[in-house]
C-alpha positions as CSV (number, residue, x, y, z in Angstrom):
1,M,-19.2,-2.6,19.7
2,A,-22.4,-1.8,20.1
3,N,-24.6,0.8,18.4
4,L,-22.1,1.3,15.5
5,R,-23.9,1.8,12.3
6,E,-22.9,-0.1,9.1
7,V,-20.5,1.7,6.8
8,A,-19.8,1.5,3.1
9,V,-17.7,2.9,0.4
10,V,-20.1,4.1,-2.5
11,G,-17.0,6.1,-4.5
12,I,-13.3,5.5,-5.3
13,G,-11.1,7.6,-7.4
14,H,-7.3,7.2,-8.1
15,T,-4.7,9.2,-10.0
16,K,-1.9,7.4,-12.3
17,F,1.0,6.8,-10.1
18,G,4.3,7.9,-11.2
19,N,6.4,11.1,-11.7
20,L,3.8,13.6,-12.3
21,D,3.5,17.1,-13.1
22,K,1.2,18.1,-10.8
23,T,0.7,19.4,-7.2
24,N,-0.1,17.7,-4.1
25,I,-3.6,19.6,-4.2
26,E,-4.4,19.1,-7.9
27,L,-3.7,15.1,-7.4
28,F,-6.1,15.0,-4.7
29,S,-8.7,17.0,-6.3
30,E,-8.5,14.5,-9.5
31,A,-8.8,11.5,-7.4
32,A,-11.5,12.9,-5.0
33,M,-13.8,14.3,-7.8
34,D,-13.7,11.0,-9.5
35,A,-14.7,9.4,-6.1
36,I,-17.7,11.7,-5.5
37,N,-18.8,11.6,-9.2
38,E,-18.8,7.7,-9.1
39,S,-20.9,7.8,-5.7
40,N,-23.7,10.0,-7.5
41,L,-23.2,12.7,-4.8
42,K,-21.9,16.5,-5.2
43,P,-19.1,18.0,-3.4
44,K,-21.5,20.0,-1.5
45,D,-22.8,16.8,0.2
46,I,-19.4,16.0,1.9
47,Q,-19.4,16.9,5.6
48,A,-15.9,16.5,6.5
49,L,-12.3,15.5,5.0
50,Y,-9.9,13.2,6.3
51,F,-6.7,13.8,4.4
52,G,-3.6,11.9,4.4
53,N,-0.3,13.3,3.6
54,V,3.4,12.8,5.3
55,L,6.0,15.0,3.5
56,G,4.1,18.1,2.2
57,T,6.0,20.6,4.0
58,H,9.4,19.2,2.4
59,E,7.8,18.5,-1.1
60,E,6.0,21.6,-1.6
61,G,6.8,23.9,1.3
62,Q,3.1,23.3,2.2
63,L,0.9,23.0,5.6
64,G,-2.7,23.4,5.7
65,M,-3.2,21.3,2.7
66,A,-6.4,19.3,4.0
67,A,-8.2,22.8,4.1
68,F,-7.0,23.8,0.6
69,A,-7.8,20.4,-1.0
70,A,-11.6,21.1,0.3
71,A,-11.4,24.3,-0.9
72,D,-10.3,23.0,-4.4
73,I,-13.2,20.7,-4.9
74,G,-15.5,23.7,-3.9
75,I,-16.4,22.8,-0.3
76,P,-14.1,25.2,1.7
77,Y,-16.1,25.7,5.1
78,I,-16.2,21.9,6.1
79,P,-14.1,20.4,8.8
80,T,-10.8,18.9,7.4
81,T,-8.4,17.0,9.4
82,R,-4.6,16.3,7.9
83,I,-3.5,12.8,9.0
84,E,-0.1,11.7,9.3
85,G,0.9,8.0,10.1
86,I,4.0,7.8,8.0
87,C,3.4,5.3,5.3
88,A,-0.1,4.4,6.9
89,S,-1.5,7.7,6.7
90,A,-4.2,7.4,4.3
91,T,-5.6,4.1,5.8
92,V,-5.4,5.8,9.3
93,A,-7.7,8.6,7.5
94,I,-10.1,6.0,6.2
95,R,-10.2,4.5,9.7
96,E,-10.9,7.6,11.2
97,A,-13.6,8.5,8.6
98,F,-15.3,5.1,9.6
99,I,-15.2,5.8,12.7
100,W,-17.1,9.2,12.6
101,V,-19.6,7.9,10.1
102,A,-20.3,4.6,12.1
103,S,-21.0,6.7,15.2
104,G,-23.6,8.7,13.3
105,F,-21.7,12.1,13.8
106,Y,-21.4,12.2,10.0
107,D,-23.3,10.4,7.2
108,I,-21.1,11.5,4.1
109,V,-17.4,11.5,4.4
110,L,-14.5,12.0,2.0
111,A,-11.0,10.2,2.8
112,G,-7.6,9.6,1.2
113,G,-4.4,11.0,0.5
114,T,-1.9,12.3,-1.8
115,E,1.8,12.7,-2.0
116,K,4.6,14.2,-4.5
117,A,7.9,12.3,-3.4
118,T,9.8,12.6,-6.7
119,V,9.9,16.1,-6.5
120,M,12.5,15.8,-3.9
121,G,15.0,13.8,-5.7
122,T,16.7,10.4,-4.4
123,S,19.0,12.1,-1.8
124,Y,16.8,14.4,-0.2
125,A,13.8,11.9,-0.2
126,T,15.9,9.4,1.3
127,R,16.7,11.9,4.2
128,T,13.1,12.9,4.8
129,F,11.8,9.4,4.6
130,M,14.4,8.7,7.6
131,M,12.5,10.9,9.4
132,G,10.2,8.0,10.1
133,S,12.9,6.4,12.1
134,D,13.8,7.5,15.6
135,S,15.8,10.9,14.9
136,R,17.8,10.9,18.2
137,Y,19.3,7.3,18.4
138,E,18.5,5.8,15.0
139,C,19.0,8.5,12.2
140,P,22.3,9.1,13.7
141,A,23.5,5.9,12.9
142,G,22.5,6.1,9.4
143,I,19.7,3.9,9.6
144,T,17.4,3.9,6.3
145,F,14.4,2.1,5.6
146,P,16.3,-0.3,3.1
147,G,18.7,-0.7,6.2
148,V,15.8,-1.9,8.5
149,F,14.3,-4.5,5.9
150,A,18.1,-5.9,5.1
151,M,18.3,-6.2,8.8
152,M,14.8,-8.1,8.8
153,T,16.1,-10.4,6.1
154,Y,19.3,-11.7,7.9
155,L,17.2,-11.8,11.1
156,Y,14.3,-14.0,9.3
157,S,17.1,-16.2,7.8
158,K,18.6,-16.9,10.9
159,K,15.4,-17.5,12.8
160,Y,13.9,-19.8,10.6
161,G,17.2,-21.7,9.4
162,I,16.6,-20.8,5.7
163,P,20.0,-20.3,4.2
164,L,20.5,-16.5,3.0
165,D,21.0,-17.9,-0.6
166,V,17.4,-19.9,-0.6
167,L,15.8,-16.9,1.1
168,K,17.1,-14.6,-1.4
169,D,15.6,-16.6,-4.4
170,Q,12.4,-17.0,-2.6
171,M,12.4,-13.4,-2.1
172,H,12.9,-12.7,-6.0
173,A,9.4,-14.4,-6.5
174,V,7.7,-11.2,-4.9
175,P,9.1,-8.6,-7.8
176,I,8.6,-11.1,-10.1
177,K,4.9,-11.4,-9.3
178,N,4.4,-7.8,-8.3
179,H,5.5,-6.5,-11.7
180,A,3.6,-8.9,-13.5
181,N,0.6,-7.8,-11.7
182,G,1.3,-4.3,-12.3
183,K,1.9,-4.7,-16.0
184,L,-2.2,-5.3,-16.1
185,N,-2.6,-2.0,-14.0
186,P,-3.3,1.2,-15.8
187,K,-2.9,3.1,-12.7
188,A,0.7,1.6,-11.8
189,H,3.8,3.3,-11.9
190,L,6.1,0.5,-13.3
191,Q,3.9,-1.0,-16.0
192,S,6.7,-3.7,-17.1
193,S,7.3,-7.1,-16.1
194,I,10.3,-8.3,-14.7
195,R,10.8,-10.4,-18.0
196,D,9.9,-6.9,-20.1
197,I,12.6,-5.0,-18.2
198,M,15.3,-8.0,-18.7
199,E,14.3,-8.3,-22.4
200,K,14.6,-4.3,-23.1
201,Q,18.0,-4.3,-21.4
202,K,19.2,-7.3,-23.9
203,A,17.9,-5.2,-26.9
204,K,19.6,-2.1,-25.7
205,A,22.9,-3.9,-25.4
206,K,22.2,-5.2,-28.7
207,E,21.5,-2.0,-30.4
208,K,24.6,-0.4,-29.1
209,G,27.1,-3.3,-30.0
210,K,27.6,-4.1,-26.6
211,P,27.3,-8.1,-25.4
212,V,24.1,-9.3,-25.0
213,P,23.7,-10.6,-21.4
214,T,22.9,-14.3,-21.3
215,W,20.1,-14.6,-19.0
216,N,17.8,-17.2,-19.4
217,N,14.8,-16.4,-17.3
218,E,13.9,-13.4,-14.7
219,M,15.8,-15.1,-12.0
220,D,19.2,-15.1,-14.0
221,F,18.6,-11.7,-14.2
222,L,17.7,-10.7,-10.5
223,H,21.1,-12.5,-9.6
224,D,22.8,-10.3,-11.8
225,L,24.4,-7.5,-10.0
226,S,25.1,-5.4,-12.8
227,A,21.2,-5.4,-13.8
228,N,20.0,-5.6,-10.0
229,M,22.3,-3.8,-7.9
230,M,22.8,-4.0,-4.3
231,V,21.1,-1.4,-2.0
232,A,21.5,-2.4,1.3
233,E,22.7,-6.2,1.4
234,P,21.2,-8.5,1.0
235,L,18.4,-6.3,-0.8
236,Q,18.8,-5.3,-4.2
237,L,17.0,-2.8,-6.6
238,Y,14.1,-4.7,-7.5
239,D,13.5,-5.8,-3.8
240,C,12.6,-1.9,-3.1
241,C,9.6,0.0,-4.1
242,P,10.0,3.2,-6.0
243,F,9.6,6.9,-4.8
244,S,6.0,7.8,-6.2
245,D,3.4,10.7,-6.8
246,G,-0.2,10.0,-7.0
247,A,-3.6,10.2,-5.0
248,A,-6.3,8.1,-4.1
249,A,-9.9,8.9,-2.4
250,L,-13.0,7.2,-1.1
251,V,-16.5,8.5,-0.2
252,I,-17.9,6.5,2.9
253,V,-21.3,6.5,4.0
254,P,-23.9,4.5,6.1
255,L,-24.9,1.6,4.6
256,E,-28.5,2.4,4.1
257,I,-27.5,5.7,2.2
258,A,-25.2,3.4,0.2
259,K,-28.0,1.3,-0.9
260,K,-29.6,4.3,-2.5
261,L,-26.4,5.4,-4.2
262,T,-25.0,2.3,-6.0
263,D,-26.0,-1.3,-6.6
264,K,-22.5,-2.7,-5.5
265,P,-21.7,-0.9,-1.9
266,V,-18.4,-2.1,-0.4
267,I,-18.8,-2.6,3.3
268,I,-16.0,-1.9,5.6
269,A,-16.7,-4.8,8.0
270,G,-13.7,-4.3,10.3
271,V,-10.9,-2.0,11.0
272,G,-7.6,-2.2,13.3
273,Q,-4.7,0.1,14.3
274,C,-1.9,-0.6,16.3
275,S,1.5,1.7,17.1
276,A,5.0,0.5,18.6
277,G,8.0,2.2,19.6
278,P,11.3,2.7,17.8
279,I,13.0,-0.6,16.6
280,H,15.5,0.0,18.9
281,N,13.0,-1.0,21.4
282,Q,11.6,-3.7,19.6
283,K,12.6,-7.4,20.6
284,D,12.0,-9.2,17.2
285,I,11.7,-7.2,13.7
286,S,11.1,-10.3,12.1
287,R,7.6,-10.4,13.4
288,V,5.6,-6.8,13.4
289,I,3.8,-7.4,16.7
290,S,2.0,-4.0,15.9
291,R,0.5,-5.8,12.8
292,E,-0.7,-9.0,14.7
293,F,-2.4,-6.7,17.2
294,S,-4.1,-4.2,14.4
295,A,-5.1,-7.4,12.2
296,K,-6.8,-9.0,15.2
297,Q,-8.9,-6.0,15.8
298,A,-10.0,-5.8,12.3
299,Y,-10.5,-9.7,12.1
300,D,-12.6,-9.4,15.7
301,M,-14.7,-6.6,14.4
302,A,-15.4,-8.1,11.1
303,G,-16.1,-11.4,12.8
304,L,-13.7,-13.1,10.1
305,T,-10.7,-15.0,9.9
306,P,-7.7,-15.0,7.7
307,Q,-8.9,-18.0,5.8
308,D,-12.2,-15.6,4.7
309,I,-9.7,-13.3,2.9
310,D,-9.8,-13.5,-1.1
311,V,-7.7,-11.1,-1.5
312,C,-5.2,-8.9,0.1
313,E,-3.1,-5.8,-0.6
314,L,-0.7,-5.6,1.7
315,H,2.6,-3.1,2.6
316,D,5.5,-4.6,0.5
317,C,7.6,-1.6,0.4
318,F,10.5,-4.8,0.2
319,S,10.5,-8.1,-0.8
320,I,10.7,-9.5,2.8
321,A,8.2,-7.0,4.0
322,E,5.5,-8.6,1.6
323,I,6.7,-12.1,2.9
324,V,6.6,-11.1,6.7
325,A,3.2,-9.2,6.2
326,T,1.5,-12.4,4.6
327,E,2.4,-14.5,8.1
328,G,1.5,-11.6,10.3
329,L,-1.9,-11.5,8.9
330,G,-2.3,-15.0,9.5
331,F,-2.3,-16.4,6.0
332,F,0.9,-18.5,6.2
333,D,2.8,-20.1,9.0
334,F,5.7,-18.1,10.5
335,G,8.9,-18.8,8.6
336,K,6.5,-20.5,5.8
337,G,5.8,-17.2,3.8
338,A,8.9,-17.1,1.9
339,E,8.4,-20.4,0.6
340,A,4.5,-20.0,-0.1
341,V,5.3,-16.9,-2.7
342,A,8.0,-19.0,-4.2
343,K,5.5,-22.0,-4.8
344,G,3.0,-19.2,-6.2
345,E,0.7,-19.3,-3.6
346,T,0.4,-15.7,-3.4
347,K,-0.5,-15.4,-7.3
348,I,-3.8,-14.4,-8.6
349,G,-5.4,-17.8,-8.8
350,G,-3.5,-19.0,-5.7
351,K,-4.2,-19.9,-2.2
352,I,-4.9,-16.2,-1.7
353,A,-4.2,-13.3,-4.0
354,I,-1.5,-10.8,-2.7
355,N,-1.2,-7.3,-4.3
356,P,-3.0,-8.1,-7.6
357,S,-2.5,-4.3,-8.2
358,G,1.4,-4.8,-8.4
359,G,1.9,-3.6,-5.0
360,L,4.2,-0.9,-3.8
361,K,6.9,-2.6,-5.8
362,S,5.2,-2.0,-9.0
363,K,2.2,0.0,-8.6
364,G,4.2,2.5,-6.6
365,H,4.3,4.2,-3.3
366,P,3.5,7.7,-2.8
367,I,3.3,7.5,0.8
368,G,0.3,9.6,2.1
369,A,-1.7,8.2,-0.6
370,T,-0.8,4.3,-0.6
371,G,-3.5,3.3,2.0
372,A,-6.2,4.7,0.0
373,S,-4.7,3.1,-3.4
374,Q,-5.1,-0.3,-1.4
375,A,-8.6,0.5,-0.5
376,Y,-9.5,1.5,-4.1
377,E,-7.8,-1.7,-5.5
378,I,-9.9,-4.1,-3.1
379,A,-13.1,-2.1,-3.7
380,K,-12.7,-2.8,-7.4
381,Q,-11.8,-6.3,-7.0
382,L,-14.9,-6.9,-5.0
383,R,-17.1,-5.3,-7.3
384,G,-15.5,-7.1,-10.2
385,E,-13.8,-4.3,-12.1
386,C,-10.2,-5.3,-12.5
387,G,-10.1,-7.0,-15.9
388,P,-7.3,-8.9,-16.3
389,R,-6.0,-8.9,-12.9
390,Q,-9.4,-9.7,-11.6
391,V,-9.3,-12.2,-8.5
392,E,-12.4,-14.4,-9.8
393,G,-15.0,-14.7,-7.0
394,A,-13.5,-12.3,-4.6
395,K,-16.0,-11.5,-1.9
396,V,-14.0,-10.3,0.9
397,G,-10.7,-8.4,0.9
398,M,-8.1,-6.7,3.3
399,T,-5.7,-3.9,3.3
400,D,-2.5,-3.8,5.4
401,T,-0.6,-0.5,5.7
402,L,2.8,-0.2,7.4
403,G,4.0,3.2,8.9
404,G,8.0,3.8,9.5
405,D,9.9,1.6,11.3
406,L,7.2,-1.0,12.0
407,C,5.8,1.6,14.2
408,T,2.1,2.5,12.9
409,V,0.0,-0.3,11.2
410,A,-3.5,0.2,10.1
411,N,-5.7,-2.8,8.4
412,I,-9.1,-2.7,7.0
413,I,-11.7,-5.6,5.9
414,F,-14.0,-5.0,3.2
415,K,-16.8,-7.2,2.1
416,R,-19.6,-7.1,-0.6
417,G,-22.7,-5.5,0.4
418,W,-24.7,-6.9,-2.0
């Protein structure tokens, strides 16, 4: 794409994820001010805001949130745009900000997202999340996101000839890995490893004088339906990410400005976005074709391949989702992603580090903020600021965010700018 300026991230901000006693606007303002302050800029320097949010109308009965967010950080008269791309909203917002800065229309843009999913409670949140499916043909049939990814699991098992019990064992490696990573992330919603959770339940049973479970390891624990309940067969509780509150934000500028503001600018090297129809029009949901098109756009723009990626934050809303994503992004051959995670190839220090933040599974999933949270983690990884979960030598990172029933996917590739 000719005549585009190089673009970089100079400031990042991220709230704690979890069940939080703050409004959407308060959460976003916290993340935004951290990003602005880190960038060595002032709120008055921001020229536009791209704001990801999905369910603010149902969470707080609030429209006009992007404008209110800008006003709350002291810049009420800039253009603001709310982006709704279901779970991919914040990544779409970052991509929009990148395009406007790369084109030269703006020089300094704020992008990110916020969500207050926990305030709705489980039943209402489940109902509103269902709106990401087709409301005419799918929702009346009772489809939910756990149901969609349960179907994906069965299809994956049949398509690649992997017995379901073998596949489930391989899938269990996803929450074991991601909870271990999330334990190391102070921003994470669930900061306990699967072993921590297992040992806590043993201690609780002993304290109450009840029979102490005889789990020998995490796999024993995850196989036990009394500890790891079935949600949508074959998906169990620890295959599923939590509802979360939280916000994240980035300040995006041309690279020539970035170099004046920071010694460690993180370049946005490539972006991609693709859409698809509802799942009843998709031929094979064990492959997310929209992801493959989106990722190719990002790779082509960056002039890179999957083999160049050192670290990836991808959409692990369910265990099978992480496995399918690693294949769609080109990290493993189709049908080999489950085996790869079981072998430890996606751990920190493995072939490619997947979700060192803990991913959606452990870090949490405030849907309007998730993509910006992924970008935050990649920026910190490339700057070498992640402490015990640092991917050593990481120079190129990627984010992958999936919205709805595989209908919106956005990808961003980042690289060191120094």
